C-alpha positions as CSV (number, residue, x, y, z in Angstrom):
1,X,85.7,75.7,128.6
2,X,82.5,77.7,127.8
3,X,84.2,81.0,128.4
4,X,87.1,80.0,126.2
5,X,84.8,79.1,123.3
6,X,82.8,82.3,123.8
7,X,86.0,84.4,123.7
8,X,87.2,82.7,120.6
9,X,83.9,83.3,118.9
10,X,84.0,86.9,120.0
11,X,87.5,87.2,118.5
12,X,86.3,85.8,115.2
13,X,83.3,88.2,115.2
14,X,85.4,91.2,116.1
15,X,88.0,90.4,113.4
16,X,85.3,89.9,110.8
17,X,83.6,93.3,111.7
18,X,87.0,95.0,111.6
19,X,87.6,93.5,108.2
20,X,84.3,94.7,106.7
21,X,84.7,98.2,108.2
22,X,88.3,98.5,107.1
23,X,87.5,97.5,103.5
24,X,84.7,100.0,103.4
25,X,86.9,102.8,104.7
26,X,89.7,102.0,102.3
27,X,87.2,102.2,99.4
28,X,85.4,105.3,100.5
29,X,87.9,107.4,102.4
30,X,91.4,108.7,102.3
31,X,94.7,107.2,103.4
32,X,94.6,109.1,106.7
33,X,91.3,107.5,107.8
34,X,92.6,104.2,106.6
35,X,95.6,104.5,108.9
36,X,93.6,105.7,111.9
37,X,91.2,102.7,111.6
38,X,94.1,100.3,111.4
39,X,95.4,101.8,114.7
40,X,92.0,101.4,116.3
41,X,91.9,97.8,115.1
42,X,95.2,97.1,116.8
43,X,93.7,98.6,120.0
44,X,90.8,96.1,119.7
45,X,93.3,93.2,119.6
46,X,95.1,94.7,122.6
47,X,91.9,94.2,124.6
48,X,92.0,90.5,123.9
49,X,95.7,90.4,124.8
50,X,95.0,92.1,128.2
51,X,92.2,89.6,128.8
52,X,94.6,86.7,128.1
53,X,97.4,88.1,130.4
54,X,100.2,86.3,128.6
55,X,103.2,85.5,130.6
56,X,105.8,86.0,127.8
57,X,106.9,89.7,127.9
58,X,108.6,89.4,124.5
59,X,105.3,89.1,122.7
60,X,103.8,91.9,124.8
61,X,106.7,94.2,124.0
62,X,106.5,93.3,120.3
63,X,102.8,94.0,120.1
64,X,103.2,97.4,121.8
65,X,106.0,98.2,119.3
66,X,103.6,97.3,116.4
67,X,101.0,99.6,118.0
68,X,103.5,102.4,118.1
69,X,104.3,101.7,114.5
70,X,100.6,102.1,113.6
71,X,100.4,105.4,115.4
72,X,103.6,106.6,113.8
73,X,102.4,105.6,110.4
74,X,99.4,108.0,110.7
75,X,102.0,110.7,110.1
76,X,104.2,108.7,107.8
77,X,104.9,111.6,105.5
78,X,106.8,113.3,108.3
79,X,110.5,112.4,108.1
80,X,110.8,111.7,111.8
81,X,107.7,109.6,112.1
82,X,108.7,107.8,108.9
83,X,112.0,106.6,110.4
84,X,110.4,105.8,113.8
85,X,107.8,103.5,112.1
86,X,110.5,101.6,110.2
87,X,112.8,101.3,113.2
88,X,110.1,100.2,115.7
89,X,108.8,97.6,113.3
90,X,112.3,96.1,112.7
91,X,112.8,96.0,116.5
92,X,109.4,94.3,116.9
93,X,110.4,91.7,114.3
94,X,113.7,91.1,116.0
95,X,111.8,90.5,119.2
96,X,109.8,87.8,117.5
97,X,113.0,86.2,116.2
98,X,114.3,86.1,119.8
99,X,111.0,84.7,120.9
100,X,111.5,81.8,118.5
101,X,115.1,81.3,119.8
102,X,113.6,80.6,123.2
103,X,111.3,78.0,121.7
104,X,113.6,75.9,119.6
105,X,117.3,74.9,119.3
106,X,118.7,75.9,116.0
107,X,121.5,73.3,116.2
108,X,119.0,70.8,114.9
109,X,118.8,72.6,111.6
110,X,120.1,70.5,108.8
111,X,122.8,71.7,106.4
112,X,120.6,71.8,103.3
113,X,118.1,74.1,105.1
114,X,121.0,76.5,105.8
115,X,121.9,76.4,102.1
116,X,118.2,76.9,101.2
117,X,118.0,80.0,103.6
118,X,121.2,81.5,102.0
119,X,119.8,81.1,98.5
120,X,116.4,82.6,99.6
121,X,118.2,85.6,101.1
122,X,120.3,86.2,98.0
123,X,117.2,85.9,95.7
124,X,115.1,88.2,98.0
125,X,117.9,90.8,98.1
126,X,118.1,90.7,94.3
127,X,114.3,91.2,94.0
128,X,114.5,94.0,96.6
129,X,117.1,95.8,94.4
130,X,114.7,95.5,91.4
131,X,111.8,96.9,93.5
132,X,114.0,99.7,94.9
133,X,115.0,100.9,91.5
134,X,111.3,101.6,90.9
135,X,110.3,102.9,94.3
136,X,113.4,104.9,95.2
137,X,112.1,108.1,93.7
138,X,109.2,108.0,96.3
139,X,111.6,107.8,99.3
140,X,112.0,110.8,101.5
141,X,115.7,110.5,101.8
142,X,118.7,108.1,101.4
143,X,118.3,106.7,104.9
144,X,115.2,104.9,103.7
145,X,117.3,102.9,101.3
146,X,119.4,101.5,104.2
147,X,116.2,100.8,106.3
148,X,114.7,99.1,103.3
149,X,117.5,96.6,103.0
150,X,117.7,96.1,106.8
151,X,114.0,95.5,106.9
152,X,114.2,93.0,104.0
153,X,117.0,91.0,105.7
154,X,115.1,90.9,109.0
155,X,111.9,89.6,107.5
156,X,113.8,86.9,105.6
157,X,115.3,85.7,108.9
158,X,111.9,85.9,110.6
159,X,110.2,84.0,107.9
160,X,112.9,81.3,107.8
161,X,113.0,80.8,111.6
162,X,109.3,80.8,111.9
163,X,109.0,78.1,109.3
164,X,111.7,76.1,111.1
165,X,109.9,76.6,114.4
166,X,106.8,75.0,113.0
167,X,108.8,72.2,111.3
168,X,110.3,71.1,114.7
169,X,107.3,71.8,116.8
170,X,104.3,70.9,114.6
171,X,101.9,72.2,117.2
172,X,98.8,74.3,117.0
173,X,100.8,77.2,118.7
174,X,103.6,77.0,116.1
175,X,101.1,76.8,113.2
176,X,99.2,79.9,114.5
177,X,102.5,81.8,114.9
178,X,103.4,80.8,111.3
179,X,100.1,82.2,110.1
180,X,100.6,85.4,112.1
181,X,104.2,86.1,110.8
182,X,103.3,85.5,107.2
183,X,100.1,87.5,107.5
184,X,101.9,90.6,108.8
185,X,104.8,90.2,106.3
186,X,102.5,89.9,103.4
187,X,100.6,92.9,104.8
188,X,103.8,94.9,104.8
189,X,104.6,93.9,101.2
190,X,101.2,94.8,100.0
191,X,101.3,98.1,101.8
192,X,104.6,98.9,100.3
193,X,103.3,98.1,96.8
194,X,100.2,100.3,97.4
195,X,102.1,103.3,98.8
196,X,105.4,103.4,96.9
197,X,104.4,101.8,93.6
198,X,101.0,103.4,93.5
199,X,98.9,100.2,93.2
200,X,96.1,101.4,95.6
201,X,94.1,98.2,95.3
202,X,96.8,96.5,97.3
203,X,95.7,98.4,100.4
204,X,92.8,95.9,100.5
205,X,95.1,93.0,100.6
206,X,97.3,94.8,103.1
207,X,94.4,95.1,105.6
208,X,93.1,91.5,105.0
209,X,96.6,90.0,105.7
210,X,97.1,92.4,108.7
211,X,93.8,91.3,110.4
212,X,94.4,87.7,109.4
213,X,97.9,87.8,111.0
214,X,96.8,89.4,114.3
215,X,93.8,87.1,114.6
216,X,96.3,84.2,114.6
217,X,98.6,86.1,117.0
218,X,95.8,86.1,119.6
219,X,95.2,82.4,118.8
220,X,98.8,81.7,119.3
221,X,98.9,83.4,122.7
222,X,95.6,81.5,123.6
223,X,97.0,78.1,122.9
224,X,100.5,78.9,124.4
225,X,98.9,80.1,127.6
226,X,96.7,77.0,127.8
227,X,99.8,74.8,127.2
228,X,101.7,76.5,130.0
229,X,98.7,76.0,132.4
230,X,98.4,72.3,131.5
231,X,102.2,71.8,132.0
232,X,101.9,73.5,135.4
233,X,99.0,71.3,136.5
234,X,100.9,68.1,135.4
235,X,103.9,69.2,137.5
236,X,101.6,69.7,140.4
């Protein structure tokens, strides 16, 4: 119990320090240093994951994909790394969706929620079209248009299924996962606005949501691992 409490405090301290350092670097240095520090922050979270030794390989694979995305984003202006960052991020998000499928049965979803999701998708695609009309000039090539729509569709599904997962589960683990998903999605949106629309102040929000998201990602793994252990002991 003591070790768990100490580790959680250490996670909070590490996340807070990362936040302060990141905000300082965003304010004082260039986009390159900003990206490098984000990658280093992801490596710090990796140390906590290694310590936890989670049993679910989907979460591990998704995290490593996000780490690869951070590394590729350092060289984002390169046409190859640009595409790799987008593709690996989408694969990572699809992995999270599959992780949710393992947790809940979607047959329980009521009809009005399916309708709500359909309306949400249509509205989001419309908003994406409006944003694309402004940001398209900054895209490297036409492939980014396709990746942009695919990414948008995937995060809509991820957000919808994550909210549903918490609705049917209402556990600490599902709540932490909800915070994680919405944190990284909001981080992506703010990063997009900062980079493609030129509102550089959004980089601060990008990093705040990113660290917020991965803080709760670690918390989700923590609680889930504890639940698995308790279930095992009960069976014994």
